[in-house]
C-alpha positions as CSV (number, residue, x, y, z in Angstrom):
1,M,148.7,116.6,-8.7
2,T,148.6,113.3,-6.5
3,A,149.6,109.9,-9.0
4,R,149.7,107.0,-6.4
5,H,146.4,105.2,-5.8
6,T,143.6,104.4,-7.8
7,I,139.8,104.9,-7.1
8,R,138.3,102.4,-5.0
9,A,135.0,104.1,-3.8
10,T,131.7,102.5,-4.4
11,G,129.5,105.8,-3.7
12,P,129.7,109.6,-2.4
13,G,130.2,108.4,1.1
14,D,133.5,106.1,-0.1
15,L,134.4,109.4,-2.3
16,L,134.0,111.6,1.4
17,G,135.9,108.9,3.3
18,L,138.4,108.2,0.4
19,V,139.8,111.8,-0.8
20,P,141.3,113.1,2.8
21,S,143.7,109.8,2.2
22,L,144.7,110.8,-1.2
23,L,145.4,114.1,-0.3
24,G,147.2,114.1,3.3
25,F,144.7,116.7,4.4
26,H,141.4,117.5,4.9
27,P,140.1,120.0,2.2
28,A,137.9,123.0,2.4
29,D,137.1,125.6,-0.4
30,S,138.3,123.1,-3.2
31,V,137.5,121.2,-6.1
32,V,138.7,118.2,-6.1
33,L,139.0,115.5,-9.7
34,L,139.4,111.7,-9.1
35,T,140.4,109.4,-12.0
36,V,137.8,106.9,-11.5
37,G,138.7,103.0,-13.3
38,D,141.9,102.8,-15.9
39,A,143.8,105.3,-17.3
40,R,147.4,106.0,-19.0
41,Q,148.3,107.9,-16.0
42,P,146.1,108.0,-13.3
43,F,145.7,111.4,-11.3
44,H,143.8,112.9,-8.4
45,A,144.0,116.8,-8.4
46,R,142.5,119.3,-5.7
47,V,142.6,122.8,-6.3
48,D,141.0,126.2,-4.5
49,L,137.4,126.5,-5.3
50,P,137.3,130.1,-7.7
51,R,134.4,132.5,-7.3
52,D,135.4,134.5,-10.1
53,A,133.6,133.4,-12.9
54,D,136.6,133.9,-15.5
55,E,138.5,132.0,-13.2
56,V,135.8,129.1,-13.6
57,D,135.9,128.6,-17.1
58,G,139.9,128.2,-16.8
59,L,139.8,126.1,-13.9
60,A,137.3,123.7,-16.5
61,S,139.6,124.2,-19.1
62,Y,142.7,123.0,-17.1
63,L,141.6,120.3,-15.3
64,T,139.9,118.9,-18.6
65,T,142.9,119.3,-20.4
66,V,145.1,117.5,-17.8
67,A,143.0,114.5,-17.7
68,E,142.8,114.7,-21.5
69,R,147.0,114.5,-21.4
70,S,146.9,112.1,-18.9
71,G,144.1,109.2,-21.1
72,V,141.8,109.6,-18.5
73,R,138.1,108.3,-19.3
74,R,136.1,108.5,-16.4
75,V,136.0,111.0,-13.2
76,A,134.3,112.0,-9.9
77,I,134.2,115.2,-8.6
78,V,133.9,116.1,-5.2
79,L,133.5,120.2,-4.0
80,Y,134.3,121.0,-0.6
81,T,132.0,124.2,-0.1
82,D,128.9,125.4,1.7
83,D,128.3,127.7,-1.2
84,A,126.1,125.9,-3.6
85,S,125.8,128.6,-6.3
86,A,129.7,128.2,-6.9
87,A,129.9,124.7,-6.3
88,R,127.3,124.7,-9.8
89,A,129.2,127.1,-11.5
90,V,132.1,124.6,-11.3
91,V,130.1,121.9,-12.0
92,D,128.4,123.6,-15.1
93,A,131.9,124.6,-16.7
94,L,133.5,121.5,-16.0
95,D,130.1,119.2,-17.3
96,I,130.8,121.2,-20.9
97,E,134.6,120.6,-21.0
98,L,135.1,117.1,-20.2
99,L,131.6,116.3,-22.2
100,V,133.7,117.9,-25.6
101,A,136.7,115.9,-24.0
102,D,134.4,112.6,-24.4
103,I,135.0,112.0,-20.4
104,D,132.4,110.5,-18.4
105,V,131.5,111.9,-14.8
106,V,130.5,109.1,-13.0
107,C,129.8,111.4,-9.8
108,V,130.0,114.9,-8.2
109,V,129.1,115.5,-4.6
110,R,129.3,118.4,-2.8
111,A,130.1,118.4,1.2
112,D,130.5,121.2,3.7
113,G,132.0,119.6,6.2
114,E,128.6,118.1,7.7
115,R,126.6,117.0,5.3
116,C,126.8,115.6,1.7
117,W,124.8,116.5,-1.7
118,V,124.9,114.6,-5.0
119,L,124.7,117.0,-7.7
120,D,122.9,115.8,-11.1
121,P,122.3,118.2,-13.9
122,V,118.9,120.0,-12.4
123,G,120.0,120.3,-8.9
124,E,121.2,118.4,-5.3
125,T,120.0,115.4,-4.0
126,G,120.5,114.1,-0.2
127,G,122.0,116.9,2.5
128,G,122.4,113.9,4.9
129,G,125.3,114.3,7.6
130,Y,128.7,112.1,7.4
131,D,131.9,111.6,9.0
132,A,134.8,111.3,6.9
133,L,136.8,110.6,10.1
134,S,135.3,107.2,11.0
135,H,134.9,105.9,7.5
136,P,136.1,102.6,6.5
137,L,138.6,104.2,3.7
138,M,140.1,106.6,6.5
139,A,140.3,103.7,9.1
140,E,142.7,101.6,6.9
141,A,144.6,104.6,5.3
142,V,145.1,105.1,9.2
143,V,146.2,101.6,9.1
144,E,148.5,101.4,6.4
145,G,150.3,104.2,7.9
146,T,149.0,107.5,6.4
147,V,149.1,110.7,7.8
148,V,146.3,112.6,7.2
149,L,146.1,116.4,8.8
150,S,143.1,118.9,9.7
151,S,143.5,121.2,6.5
152,R,146.1,121.9,4.3
153,Q,147.6,125.1,6.3
154,E,148.3,122.0,8.6
155,L,150.3,120.3,5.9
156,A,152.3,123.9,5.2
157,D,152.7,124.6,8.8
158,S,154.4,121.1,8.9
159,L,157.5,123.0,7.3
160,V,158.1,125.3,10.3
161,G,160.7,124.2,12.5
162,N,160.0,124.1,16.8
163,D,163.4,124.9,17.9
164,P,164.6,128.3,17.5
165,Q,167.9,127.8,19.4
166,E,168.9,124.6,17.2
167,I,168.0,127.3,14.1
168,E,170.1,129.4,15.5
169,E,172.8,127.3,16.2
170,V,172.6,126.1,12.3
171,A,173.0,129.7,11.0
172,K,176.4,130.3,12.8
173,L,177.2,127.0,11.7
174,V,176.6,127.7,8.3
175,D,178.0,131.3,7.8
176,A,181.5,129.8,9.8
177,R,181.3,126.6,7.5
178,L,180.6,129.2,4.1
179,A,183.5,131.6,5.0
180,R,185.8,129.2,5.2
181,L,184.6,127.5,2.0
182,E,184.8,130.8,0.3
183,A,188.2,131.7,1.7
184,G,189.6,128.5,0.4
185,G,188.3,129.0,-3.0
186,D,189.6,132.7,-2.7
187,A,193.0,131.8,-1.5
188,L,194.1,129.0,-3.4
189,G,192.5,129.5,-7.1
190,P,190.1,128.2,-8.8
191,A,191.2,124.7,-9.3
192,A,191.6,124.6,-5.2
193,G,187.9,125.7,-5.5
194,S,187.0,122.9,-7.8
195,H,188.4,120.7,-6.0
196,Q,186.1,122.2,-2.6
197,V,183.4,122.0,-4.7
198,G,184.0,117.8,-5.4
199,A,184.9,117.3,-2.4
200,E,181.4,118.3,-1.0
201,E,179.6,116.9,-3.9
202,A,180.9,113.5,-3.2
203,W,180.0,114.4,1.3
204,V,176.4,115.4,0.4
205,A,175.7,112.2,-2.3
206,E,177.3,110.1,0.6
207,R,175.4,111.4,3.5
208,V,171.8,111.3,1.8
209,Q,172.5,107.6,0.8
210,R,173.4,106.9,4.5
211,F,169.9,108.5,5.3
212,V,168.4,106.5,2.6
213,V,169.6,103.6,3.8
214,D,169.6,103.8,7.7
215,G,167.4,106.8,8.4
216,E,170.4,108.4,10.7
217,R,169.2,112.4,11.2
218,L,171.8,114.7,10.7
219,T,173.4,116.4,13.0
220,S,173.8,120.1,13.4
221,D,177.2,120.2,12.1
222,E,176.4,118.1,9.1
223,L,173.0,120.2,8.6
224,G,175.5,123.3,8.7
225,R,177.9,121.7,6.6
226,L,175.0,120.4,3.8
227,L,173.6,123.7,3.7
228,A,176.6,126.0,3.4
229,G,177.8,123.7,0.6
230,M,174.4,124.2,-1.2
231,A,175.1,128.0,-0.7
232,F,178.4,127.9,-2.2
233,S,177.8,125.7,-5.1
234,V,174.8,124.7,-7.2
235,R,176.5,121.7,-7.8
236,I,176.6,120.3,-4.1
237,R,172.8,120.8,-4.0
238,D,172.5,118.9,-7.6
239,A,174.6,116.1,-6.2
240,A,171.8,115.8,-3.5
241,W,168.9,116.0,-6.7
242,G,170.2,113.6,-8.9
243,S,170.6,110.5,-6.7
244,M,166.9,110.8,-6.2
245,S,164.6,107.7,-7.6
246,R,160.9,106.9,-7.3
247,E,161.9,104.2,-5.3
248,E,163.4,105.8,-2.9
249,A,161.5,108.9,-3.0
250,A,159.6,108.4,0.7
251,Q,163.2,108.2,2.6
252,H,164.0,111.5,0.3
253,V,161.1,113.1,1.8
254,D,161.4,112.2,5.5
255,L,165.4,113.6,5.0
256,W,164.3,116.9,3.3
257,R,161.1,117.6,5.4
258,D,163.5,117.3,8.8
259,V,166.3,119.2,7.3
260,V,163.6,122.3,6.2
261,R,162.4,122.4,9.3
262,R,165.5,122.8,11.0
263,T,166.5,125.4,8.5
264,P,167.3,129.4,8.9
265,T,164.4,131.1,6.9
266,E,167.2,132.6,4.5
267,R,168.2,129.3,3.6
268,R,165.3,127.5,3.1
269,A,165.1,127.5,-0.7
270,A,167.6,124.7,-1.6
271,P,166.0,122.1,1.0
272,A,162.5,122.9,0.0
273,A,162.9,122.6,-3.3
274,L,164.3,119.0,-2.9
275,L,161.8,117.9,-0.4
276,G,159.5,119.2,-3.1
277,F,160.8,117.3,-5.7
278,A,160.8,114.0,-3.5
279,A,157.5,114.6,-2.5
280,W,156.1,115.0,-6.5
281,L,158.0,112.2,-7.0
282,S,155.8,110.0,-4.1
283,G,152.7,111.0,-5.4
284,S,152.4,114.1,-2.7
285,G,151.3,116.8,-4.8
286,A,150.1,118.7,-1.6
287,L,153.1,118.4,-0.2
288,A,155.4,119.0,-3.3
289,W,153.5,122.7,-3.6
290,C,153.6,123.7,0.1
291,A,157.6,122.9,-0.4
292,V,157.5,125.1,-3.7
293,E,156.0,128.0,-1.4
294,C,158.2,127.7,1.1
295,A,161.3,127.8,-1.3
296,Q,159.6,130.9,-3.2
297,E,159.3,132.2,-0.2
298,A,162.8,132.3,1.0
299,E,164.0,133.1,-2.3
300,P,161.3,134.7,-4.7
301,G,162.5,133.4,-8.3
302,Y,164.6,130.3,-7.1
303,S,164.7,128.6,-10.5
304,M,164.4,125.0,-9.0
305,A,160.9,126.0,-7.5
306,G,160.1,127.3,-10.6
307,L,161.0,124.0,-12.4
308,L,159.0,122.2,-9.8
309,A,156.1,124.6,-10.2
310,E,155.8,124.1,-14.0
311,V,155.9,120.1,-13.5
312,L,153.0,120.3,-11.0
313,T,150.6,123.0,-13.0
314,G,151.7,120.5,-16.3
315,A,150.7,117.3,-13.7
316,L,153.7,115.5,-15.2
317,P,153.5,112.3,-13.9
318,P,156.7,110.9,-11.5
319,S,157.3,107.8,-14.3
320,A,158.7,110.5,-16.5
321,W,161.7,111.4,-14.1
322,E,165.1,109.7,-14.9
323,P,167.5,110.3,-12.0
324,L,170.3,112.4,-12.9
325,R,173.8,112.1,-13.1
326,P,176.5,114.3,-12.1
327,R,176.8,117.7,-13.7
328,D,173.5,116.5,-16.3
329,P,172.9,119.3,-18.6
330,R,169.3,119.1,-17.4
331,L,169.7,120.5,-14.2
332,P,169.4,124.2,-14.1
333,A,171.4,126.7,-12.6
334,G,170.5,127.7,-10.0
């Protein structure tokens, strides 16, 4: 779910020019639901195009429930597929659910990458060509600095690093630092271990805030320290999480995307979950989901990733977030 913009389109062509900039990539085999006009919590959602009849009904019910909960009264629907029958099945199911919820559908468009059609209750009209890349709304997004990738897979691939030598070096730094942390706590007793955690919490909070202010990239040594600390104690991870705010979310996205790309696979759960949370706060739902998947691949069952998945599935708006205090009881255990 994305909750960053209100719709500025005046017709099917504008919708097709606008959607990629809202999502951050050009969708395929997708259903996109867009808020039109005012709403209590405007949002835009993309989901995979369902094929099974049971999945179609479930999708229609889910999207309608989210729209109702968000106070949305008018929507537009864009289906990206070359399968007209699959698109019609989704539209018919959505029409019923949205009608019952008293939500108006102002426009339904199907696009296959080259041509587009307007769907109405009895069929499709149009079939003319379109070019989202050259649309004025896309050009406006580029001027504003929006990066639009060719596909969701390319967005997911953007979290994969391209410097295996540095990743190997960071892995060694993490192992060495973690060994020192663990030895210090065991040798000097629980009080010493608590002191170590406190010192690392303070360092992480200060280093993250410094990045937010000046954008200075972490060195390999700093990255090793950060990852070791988060592996040593969840409190150290939470020192970074608790400082996030909606106003600074974009800077946190930049920080944690870079960290994830430079992190060994087995250590990715914590930084990927933090990236996902920052992406959600910034309104980048697609990136948030990619980060959740990255965290779960590294550590299935990682609780922060599970929490974020619930937030995204429920379309909870970023405005619901309040920065956490250190050791806030709302923080999960891992």
